[in-house]
C-alpha positions in Angstrom: 125.4 104.3 131.7 127.7 107.4 132.3 128.5 109.2 129.1 132.3 107.5 129.4 130.6 103.9 129.5 128.1 104.7 126.5 130.9 105.5 124.4 132.9 102.5 125.1 130.1 100.4 124.7 129.3 101.7 121.7 132.5 101.7 120.5 132.4 98.1 121.6 129.6 97.1 119.4 130.9 99.0 116.5 134.3 96.7 116.6 132.6 93.8 117.8 129.8 93.7 114.9 131.3 95.5 111.6 135.2 95.1 112.5 135.9 91.3 111.9 138.2 91.4 108.5 141.8 92.5 109.3 141.2 93.6 105.9 138.4 96.1 107.1 140.6 97.1 110.2 143.7 97.9 107.7 141.4 99.8 105.3 139.7 101.4 107.9 143.7 101.9 109.3 144.3 104.3 106.3 140.7 106.2 106.1 141.4 107.5 110.2 144.7 108.6 108.6 143.1 110.6 105.5 140.8 111.9 107.8 143.1 113.1 110.5 144.4 114.9 107.7 141.2 116.6 106.4 140.9 118.0 110.1 144.0 119.4 109.3 143.4 121.2 105.7 140.2 122.3 106.6 141.9 124.9 107.8 143.9 126.1 105.2 142.3 124.2 101.9 139.0 123.1 102.4 138.3 121.9 99.1 141.2 119.4 99.2 140.2 118.5 102.7 136.7 117.6 102.1 137.9 115.4 98.7 140.2 113.7 101.0 137.8 112.9 103.5 134.7 111.9 101.2 137.2 110.4 98.4 139.8 108.5 99.6 138.9 108.2 103.7 135.2 107.6 103.4 134.9 104.7 100.1 138.1 103.2 101.8 135.9 102.6 104.9 133.0 102.0 103.0 134.9 99.6 101.0 135.8 97.3 103.9 132.4 97.1 105.5 130.3 96.4 102.2 132.9 94.3 100.4 135.4 92.3 103.2 133.2 92.1 105.5 131.3 88.4 106.4 127.8 88.9 105.9 127.1 85.3 107.5 126.0 83.8 110.9 128.6 85.6 113.3 129.1 82.8 115.4 131.5 85.3 117.6 128.3 87.1 118.7 125.6 84.5 118.3 123.9 86.9 116.0 123.0 87.2 112.7 123.7 90.0 110.1 120.0 91.1 110.3 119.6 91.8 113.8 123.4 93.5 113.6 121.5 95.6 111.0 118.4 96.3 113.1 120.4 96.9 116.1 123.3 99.0 114.8 122.9 103.0 116.3 124.6 104.5 113.2 124.5 104.3 109.5 124.1 100.5 109.0 124.4 99.2 105.2 120.9 100.5 104.2 121.4 103.3 105.3 124.7 104.0 104.3 123.5 103.0 100.5 120.9 105.8 101.0 123.9 108.2 102.5 126.2 107.5 99.9 123.7 107.6 96.9 123.1 111.7 98.3 126.7 112.4 97.7 127.4 110.9 94.3 124.8 112.1 92.7 125.7 115.4 94.1 127.9 116.5 91.0 126.2 115.4 88.8 123.0 117.5 89.4 125.0 120.3 89.9 126.8 119.9 86.6 123.7 120.2 85.0 122.2 122.7 87.5 125.3 124.8 88.6 123.5 127.1 91.2 121.5 123.9 93.1 118.4 125.2 92.5 119.1 128.4 93.6 121.6 126.8 96.5 124.7 128.8 94.9 124.7 132.7 94.2 125.8 134.0 90.5 129.3 135.5 91.7 129.9 131.4 93.3 128.9 129.4 90.4 131.9 130.6 89.0 134.2 128.9 91.6 133.6 126.4 89.4 132.1 122.3 89.8 135.1 121.0 91.8 135.2 123.6 94.7 131.4 124.0 94.9 131.3 120.0 94.9 133.3 120.4 97.8 131.0 123.0 99.3 127.9 120.4 98.8 130.0 117.6 100.5 130.9 119.0 103.4 127.2 119.8 103.7 126.4 116.7 103.3 128.6 115.0 105.6 128.0 117.5 108.0 123.6 117.5 107.4 124.2 113.3 107.9 125.5 113.5 111.0 123.6 116.5 112.5 120.4 114.3 111.5 121.2 110.7 112.7 122.0 112.7 116.3 118.5 114.0 116.2 117.2 110.9 115.6 118.7 109.2 118.3 117.7 111.8 119.9 114.1 110.5 119.7 114.6 106.8 119.5 117.2 106.2 122.1 117.6 109.6 123.6 119.6 112.6 124.1 122.2 110.9 125.5 122.9 108.2 123.4 122.5 110.8 120.3 125.3 113.0 121.9 127.6 110.1 122.6 127.2 108.5 118.8 127.6 112.0 117.5 131.2 112.1 119.7 132.3 108.7 118.6 132.1 109.6 115.1 134.4 112.9 115.2 136.5 110.6 117.4 136.3 107.4 115.4 139.6 108.4 113.5 141.2 108.7 116.2 140.6 105.7 118.0 140.5 103.6 114.9 144.6 104.0 114.8 144.6 103.0 118.2 143.0 99.8 117.9 143.6 99.0 114.2 147.0 99.5 113.9 148.5 95.8 114.5 145.5 94.9 112.0 148.5 95.1 108.6 150.4 93.3 110.9 148.3 90.1 111.9 147.2 90.5 108.0 150.8 89.6 107.1 150.5 86.5 109.8 147.5 85.4 107.5 144.9 86.3 110.4 142.2 87.1 107.9 139.5 87.4 110.9 139.3 89.0 114.4 138.3 86.8 117.1 137.1 89.8 119.2 138.7 88.1 122.5 140.8 91.3 123.1 141.0 93.7 126.1 139.0 96.2 124.8 135.3 94.5 126.1 133.3 96.6 128.4 133.8 94.2 131.6 129.9 93.7 131.4 130.1 92.5 128.2 133.5 90.5 129.8 131.6 88.9 132.4 128.7 88.1 130.7 130.5 86.2 127.8 
């Protein structure tokens, strides 16, 4: 596949395997708006940008995945939850638990160790817990993306890693594009997406 074709395929797989719930889609829509706000704020108020990104955007996304997405057998795609977890290109639920645990623990460690084991110098410590927590969370976020890209280089190839990195950075724009009608469907009482939309790649449409 070309870069664009693989990006399209990764987006489709992510959508059909992990976004059946209209509640999850709606939460992703709000999360995407928060992430876009973070993209703007990072140039003027980095602390607020990181807080919006982690405390609003990221938490809303993960609430949708952990609490509203069905974990039973997926009859639409003929796949078990275990299978979907095993083929997930990015962070599956197990890897997300590890990442979120690191994120959650960071401010507590920082509270008892203000220099974070020498990561912050004496002058930087005086900036306070909130500011330095935002710096750690920014590094955790960037590090998580770079770490998974590096893993994918060895597991699936350089292009797959770069495609996934591109997907992650552009997900907020894409989520707004495909989930902007999710609240409307929820209002109509449609709790789950049947995945019969135009977004499927041609190869998937022909095979199904």
